[in-house]
Structure formats: structure tokens, C-alpha cells
N, C-alpha and C positions, 0 to 999 in steps of 0.2 A: 505496498499499499503506500501511496507517495505521503512523504512525510507534509506537502503544503500545497491544499489544492486549488487545480488549476485554475477555478472559476473564480479565485480571491487569490492569483500569486502574489501579490501585495500587499495583503490585509494585514493584520495586528500580528496574527502568530509568525510573520517570516518578518517582520519588523523588526519585533523586541526578539527572535534567534539573532539577527546581525548585532541586533544590539546590545545583547549579554555576549556575542565573539568578541567586538571591541571593547566593554567595558572588560572584560577579563583580560584581554591584551593587553590592553593603558594600566591598569592596576599592576600587572607586571614588570610594566617599563617605571611607573611609579617610583616602583621599589630602585631600581637598577639608576635615577635620576638621584634619588634621598644621601645614594653615594657618591655622589658628582658632586652635589654641593644644597646646600639647604632651598637656596634660592631656585633654584631647577626648577623646585617643583610647584612655582608657577606651569609652568607649560605642559605636565603634565595635569592639571585642574582647567585650563583653559581647553586641552584635547578634549577632554570628559564633557565639556561644556556642550563645543561644537560638534561631537560627532554625536550626542545624547540622540539628538532627532534629525529632519530628513525623509527624502520620498524613499531613498534604499534603491532609486531606480539601478544602478550601476550593480550593484549587487542581483539586484530579482536574474533581472538580463543576462548575469554571466551563471546565474543556478537553474535559471531555464534553458540558458544554450545548451548545457550538460547535460539537463533531462530528454535535451529534443534528440541528443544521441544513444544515453544511457541512461536507466533511473541510478537514481548514487547507489553506491553499497556504505560510502564512510558521510552521511550529513555534515556533523562537526566539521569534520577536516573540507569538503567542501565549502560552508558556510565560514571558514576563518578565512580562505580563498578568497570567496567573494566578497566577503566583506574587507578586505582590505584597499574596494576600488574606493571605496567609502571614503576610508583613510588619501587615498591620492586623492579624493574629491574637496573633502573638507582644504587640505594642503595647499589645493589651488584658489577655492574662495580666501583664503587667509591672504595671499600675495594679491591677486581679485581688489577686496576690500582696501589695499594699500595704493595699487594700481590708481582704483575710482576714488579715494579716500571717503569711502562710504561710512554710514556712522552706526548703519548698523546692521545683524546679519543674522535670522534667525530670529529675530523678535528681542534680539539679549544685543550689547553693543558691539562694535565690533573689534577683532584683538587688538587693535595700535590703538583704541578708544582703554581700552583697559588698560593693554599695559602703559598710558600713558598715565591713566588712575595711580594705578599701584605707584610708578613716577614719584605722583606729586605727594600720595599718601605712608613715601618711604623717606620724606627728606630729600630725596636725591638731586643731583645737582647738575647744570646743565639744561640741554631741551626735553624739556615732556615730551615735546609732538616729535623730536628726531630718535629718543627711546622708543616711545610705540614705534615706531614706523621698522625697526629694529627688533623689535622685542618680535612682530608680526610678523615680519620676513624669517625670520630663526623658525619659529610657528611653525612655519608652512615645510620649512627645508625638512624640517623633525617630523613629519607627520609624514611628506614625501620617502621617507629615509625608513620610517616605522612599516609605508606601505608596500613596501619590497619586503624588511624584517618577516612582516605576519604572510604573505603570498608562501616565501620559500619555507618557513615554520610551521605552514598548514596540516602537515600532516600527508598530505597526498604525496603520492610514490614519486622519486624521480624521475622518473619514466613521462608521468603526467606534466612533472612540474614543466622538466623538459621542451613538452609538446607547446605550453601556456608560455612560456616564457621567450619566444621571439615578437610573439602580440602585445603581451607586457609591454617590453621595450618600446615596440613602432606607437601604443599608444601614447609612454611619454612622450615623444617626443611630437609625435602629430596633434598635440594640445596646447602645446605650448608653439608650436607655430603657427596653430590655427591663431592662440593669442597674440601674438606678436600682428600677425594679421591684419586683426579685429586692433589693433592698436596704430597700426600705422592707416587704417582706413578711415579710422576716428581723428587721424592729426592733417588728413588732406586733407585740404580748402572745400567745403562745397560746393559741387557742380565740375572740381576739376578729376572728376572722377564716373565711371558710369556705375552707382549702386548699382542695378543689377547682375552686373558683371559679375565682379567683387562678393556683395554677401555671399553669395551663392560658394563662392570658395572658402569663405570662413568658416559659412554653418558646416561644410562636410569636414574640417579638421578637428573646427570646437567645440560642434555636438556631434553632432551625426559620426561619426569615429571612436569620439571620445566617450561618447552617455550609451550609446547602441550597436552599434557594429560590432567595436572591439572589445566591450565587455562577454555579449554572444558570442564569438569566437574564441574568447579566452575558454569559456567556459566548455565550450565542446570539441577543445582544441582539447582539456584538461579531461577531458572524454576516451579523446579518440577520433571524434569526429572525421566523419572522409571532406579534400576540398571539393565534392559537390554538400554537403551540408553545410558549408562554410561558406560558400557561395552562396546558399541559399538564407541563408543569414545576414548574409550583405544584402539581398539586394529586398532585402524588407525592411535595412536596420538604414540604412541610406535616405530616403523620403521620411521614413518615421522619424528618424533624428530633425531633417529637415522640420516636419512641423514641431514636434516636440521644441523646437528653437523659436518658432515664429509664436507657438503658444506664447512662452515665454515672454517674444518682445510685448504681444500684447499686454501679458501682465504686467510688464514692468513698463507702460503707460497707467492703466485703467482698474490694474489692479487695486483689491483692496489691504488697507496694508497691516490690517490685525489679522487677515489671513495670509501676503504675501512673509509676512514677517521684514518691509522693507517701505521705506516712505513714499508717498504716491511722488508719481513725474519723474523715479529716479535715471532713469531710463534717459530722460530730456536733458535733465541736471548733469550727467554724462556726457551726452553729446553721442549717444551712442549712433552708429548709420547700424539701422534693422531693413528688416525688408519693411516694416510698417514706415518708417521715417522716406526711406527709399521710394515707395507706391506714392507718400503722398507729396513729397517733391516731385513725384513725376505726375500727377494727376492735379496738383495743386492751382489755384489761377496765381496767376504772376503776383502779386500781392497779399496772397495766401502765403506763397512760396516765401519772397523773400521775408514774411513776418515769422516764418516756421523758423528762418532758418538763423532770423537775429534772434530767436529763441532756446537753441540748439547750442547746448554745451555750458550754458549761464549757469553760477550752481547758487547766484542768487535769486532764481527761479522761486515764485510766490504760489499762491494760489490760484489767482489769478490768472497768469503766466501758463500753468500748470493750462486748467480751464484751458484758453485760451488755444494752446495746444492741440489738446483735444477733440474741440471741434473744427478743426482744418483735420485733423486728420480722419473723424468721420462725414465732413460734411464736403473731402474731396471724395470718398470712396476706397480710400486706401487703407480701412477697416474692413469695409467688407470683401477686399480685394487681398487681405492676406487671410481673412475668414474664409477665401473658396482655394485659397492655397493649403492651407493645412486640413479642410475638407478632401482636396483630390492627394494628395502627399498620402491622408491615412487611406484612401481608395487605394493606392500606390501598394503602401505596407502590407496592407492584408491579403493585395491579389499574389503576392511574391509567392505568399504561403500554398496560395493554392497547388495543390500534387510537389511541395518540395519535398526530398526525402526524407522526413523529421519524424518524430511522435505523436501520434494522434495528442495526450495530454500535454505533450508542449505545442503542440499548432493550439492549442483553446487556450493556454496559456499566454500565449504569444497575440492573439487576436486581443483578450484582456486587458495586457499592459499597455497598446496601442491605443485603445479605447483611454485609457487611465491615463495613458502619458499627454495627449492631445483635452481630454476637456475638465485637465483640472484648473483649480481654483489658486492654487501656490505650486 
């Protein structure tokens, strides 16, 4: 009998099991840090705080990628390997928040803000802001190191790990380079590049491969999956990853802060070049386009400014166009599962994961 239900592939039982695996691992690391220095304990405290929640999508795709090939006989080891992808993810979030100067993450003060507060509370000298950035960068680095350690120490066989490691190596490179492409695009003057050409490439490497394709393929490779199985998972994962990111773009502008855990309009303040913005700049009137361009990337945007940007995005048809792209890519992802050489139970789970990934509110 399967450990988790295919009809509820990322429900409370699965998220709880991943959380347990992470807490157990970080508890062991905390003991190591205690031997390094008392104040190093702050790193494990924040690691616990920021890995306590989240959607657990990457571990879920890894788990069900394995089940797509065969049912695991060592669920605890597979859970640890899958959970390592959440450590990788939180590592990236810590760095993202520094780059974006974000104040909030998952309903908590962002790590660099917490390090700033710690600096002040302990009467340290120098710039609290610089200390905060340094602490968050190092926390992100530590989580990246720990993600690899948890994967290799998961308890899976050496043969299985050797099959998965090249894909894990690939995703770390891909997401880092995808993030850099995003940073470059964000720095380019509006109108100097074709966002409709740039955005899909950024999304492919920053999201599709990182969030869906590689976690699925890592799981399948751990199970000894064939090239045909890995290809089928990529055909499903690429459009689903796009749809996932496009939903994220919508939530970054229209999401409810109490649900998303981030302030409303943060993507606008950061000037992110999303598909939503690309459509708005393509479809809006010249006057509206100029107004939106003037708002993008201003950290001082107030509620009225955000409402203005939202109105431009809606009235231009950009929101409707983005919603259509989400629906189309969801259809492509589900169609890729038809006649795919994958186990029926896993196909059921992948259908459900696709629906949850694209209809989410956080």
C-alpha cells in the first residue's frame, strides 16, 4: 500500500513527513554548530524557522517522480532525499530576499532583517544592515551545503545516489544561472529587450527545471527510471513549471498578504520582469505603458500606486492573457501524461499536483 494517497499527493501527511525529516536533520546539525560556537546557534534557529512551512512542492515532485517508476521500499530514506530539495529551496530564498531587499518571508521578518535586529539587540558595532546581509548570505550558503549533505546521507543506496547526483548538480547550476538571467533582465531599461523572448527563458531555468522537471527526474533516476520515463516527466514538467511561475506572477501583484506571506505588490516594487508585466507593456495604451514603466522598480510605491498598476494590468488585458497562458500550459502538461510510460498511481498524483500548483493562492 502506498504511504501517501495519490489523490492528496501533497496533503498534511506528506508535508508533515517532510517537516519531520528536516527538523530531525537540523537538530543534528544544531549539535554540531554548538561545538563551533555559541552564537552559531542563531543559524540553526533561523534554519528551523524558515524550513518549518512552505508548499513542499519540490519534495513532492521528487517523491512522485520515484513512484512514477516504482513504489519505494525505503520511504524514510526517500523522504530525506526529497526533503533535501527544500533545503536547497530555502537557501535560494535567503539569497533572493537579500537581492530584493525584501522585508518578509513566509509571514516572518526576512532573515537579513532578523540578523539586523540581532545585531542591535547584542550591542554589536558597525552597520546592522551590512551585518544582516552577511548573515543571510551565510545562512543561505549553509543551507545549500546542508541540502547536499542530507541528500547523500539520506540512506539510499550508493548506486541510486550516483544516478540522481548528475541531475542534482544540473539543477543547482540551472537555477543559479536562471536567477542571474532574471537579475540582468530586471536591470535592462524597459523597451531595450523583448520581454516576450526573455521571460520564457528565465522561467524555464529559474522555475520549470528547478521546481518541477529536475525534482521529478531526480526521483525517477533514484528509482532507476528509463530515458523514456525521464523524457515524459520533462514534457510534463516544462509547461507545468511555466504555469506555476505565471501563477506566482499573478500572486506577486494581486495576492493577499495574509495568504502569501509577503506584502502586496512586492513584485512591482522590485521591478520584476514577469509575463504579467510583459503582457501589460505589450497591450496597454502608450499613456498607461508610460505610467506603469514609471511605477516599476520604485521601492516607495504606496497602496494607491499599486492600485494604479493593478488597474493598468487588468484593463490592458494582461491579467486575462496571463490566466489564459496558465490554462494552456496546464492543458499541455496534463496531455503529456497521456500514454506516458509511468505508473498509474503516480499519474493520478501528477494530475493533482498540476491542478494544485496552478490554482493556489499562496
